[in-house]
DOTINU-865775 format. One record per residue: residue number from 1; residue in one letter; z, y, x of N, C-alpha, C in turn. Coordinates in pm, 1 decimal, padded with zeros to 6 digits. Example, Ala and Ser with C-alpha at 12.3 -4.5 7.8 and 13.67 -1.06 7.14 Angstrom:
2
- nr	rest	n.z	n.y	n.x	ca.z	ca.y	ca.x	c.z	c.y	c.x
- 1	A	00780.0	-00569.0	01319.0	00780.0	-00450.0	01230.0	00780.0	-00330.0	01320.0
- 2	S	00708.0	-00225.0	01285.0	00714.0	-00106.0	01367.0	00787.0	00003.0	01290.0
# end
This chain:
40
- nr	rest	n.z	n.y	n.x	ca.z	ca.y	ca.x	c.z	c.y	c.x
- 1	X	-00599.7	02261.6	04914.6	-00499.7	02148.2	04871.2	-00403.4	02199.8	04767.7
- 2	X	-00347.1	02325.3	04774.1	-00258.1	02372.6	04684.2	-00333.8	02407.8	04542.8
- 3	X	-00455.4	02456.4	04559.4	-00543.0	02489.3	04458.6	-00591.4	02359.2	04375.5
- 4	X	-00614.7	02259.8	04451.6	-00639.0	02136.6	04380.1	-00545.7	02085.5	04302.1
- 5	X	-00417.4	02083.2	04363.5	-00288.8	02044.2	04310.5	-00280.8	02128.6	04164.6
- 6	X	-00284.7	02259.1	04195.4	-00261.9	02342.3	04059.4	-00355.2	02303.5	03954.7
- 7	X	-00483.5	02276.4	04000.1	-00605.2	02241.0	03901.9	-00562.7	02113.8	03840.3
- 8	X	-00524.4	02020.7	03915.8	-00486.2	01889.8	03853.7	-00365.2	01907.7	03764.2
- 9	X	-00275.8	01964.4	03797.7	-00146.7	02008.5	03715.5	-00194.9	02054.4	03577.1
- 10	X	-00264.6	02164.3	03576.7	-00326.5	02227.1	03452.3	-00410.9	02131.6	03370.1
- 11	X	-00483.9	02047.8	03434.4	-00567.7	01950.7	03342.1	-00481.5	01850.6	03286.9
- 12	X	-00381.4	01799.5	03353.8	-00282.0	01706.3	03301.3	-00215.1	01775.5	03179.6
- 13	X	-00182.6	01905.5	03195.9	-00090.6	01956.3	03085.6	-00186.3	01974.1	02965.4
- 14	X	-00311.5	02006.0	02996.1	-00407.8	02024.4	02885.4	-00423.1	01899.0	02819.5
- 15	X	-00440.7	01789.1	02886.1	-00469.2	01655.9	02829.3	-00329.4	01605.2	02739.2
- 16	X	-00218.2	01641.8	02806.5	-00096.7	01592.6	02746.3	-00069.4	01672.6	02611.5
- 17	X	-00102.7	01808.9	02600.7	-00089.8	01883.3	02484.1	-00193.8	01846.7	02390.4
- 18	X	-00305.1	01823.4	02420.4	-00412.0	01780.9	02339.1	-00390.6	01638.8	02265.2
- 19	X	-00333.9	01549.5	02344.5	-00290.9	01437.4	02276.4	-00172.7	01445.8	02194.9
- 20	X	-00099.9	01517.5	02213.7	00031.8	01561.0	02137.1	-00020.0	01615.5	02009.6
- 21	X	-00115.7	01709.0	02017.0	-00169.6	01788.5	01883.7	-00238.0	01668.5	01801.4
- 22	X	-00320.7	01587.0	01869.6	-00370.8	01465.2	01801.9	-00272.6	01383.5	01714.5
- 23	X	-00184.8	01356.2	01782.3	-00063.6	01272.7	01721.4	-00001.7	01337.0	01610.8
- 24	X	00021.4	01463.5	01616.4	00098.5	01547.5	01515.3	-00024.8	01565.4	01398.9
- 25	X	-00150.8	01580.4	01426.3	-00252.1	01598.0	01323.7	-00253.3	01452.6	01237.9
- 26	X	-00270.2	01354.8	01321.0	-00266.8	01225.0	01254.6	-00148.7	01188.5	01153.8
- 27	X	-00030.2	01218.2	01216.7	00098.4	01206.1	01128.7	00086.3	01288.7	01002.6
- 28	X	00046.3	01419.1	01019.0	00035.0	01495.8	00913.0	-00068.7	01467.4	00814.3
- 29	X	-00185.0	01430.7	00877.1	-00295.4	01384.0	00780.8	-00253.8	01264.6	00711.9
- 30	X	-00185.5	01163.4	00777.0	-00139.7	01041.1	00691.4	-00053.1	01070.1	00577.2
- 31	X	00052.6	01154.9	00614.2	00131.0	01201.8	00509.8	00059.1	01270.6	00387.9
- 32	X	-00021.8	01354.3	00425.4	-00099.2	01418.4	00324.1	-00178.5	01330.0	00223.3
- 33	X	-00242.7	01230.7	00303.5	-00318.2	01143.4	00210.9	-00226.8	01055.8	00139.0
- 34	X	-00102.6	01006.8	00181.1	-00020.9	00932.2	00104.6	00021.4	01015.0	-00013.4
- 35	X	00049.8	01146.5	00005.8	00104.0	01221.0	-00110.3	-00015.8	01236.4	-00222.6
- 36	X	-00128.7	01258.6	-00156.6	-00255.4	01295.0	-00254.7	-00268.0	01153.2	-00342.4
- 37	X	-00271.3	01026.1	-00283.8	-00290.8	00919.2	-00348.2	-00174.1	00885.8	-00449.2
- 38	X	-00044.6	00937.3	-00409.6	00070.0	00901.5	-00498.2	00041.5	00990.9	-00627.4
- 39	X	-00013.2	01109.4	-00595.2	-00041.8	01211.3	-00713.4	-00137.2	01153.6	-00828.2
- 40	X	-00240.6	01076.1	-00772.1	-00334.9	01013.3	-00843.2	-00274.8	00887.2	-00898.3
# end
């Protein structure tokens, strides 16, 4: 029971961190593209 709970918690943390990284990458990519288009 405790092992399963720990496993679920780790999986939830991984999912949360990966989604946060995805959002950060999207925002960074968007600003980078905007900067590049403004240079052109």
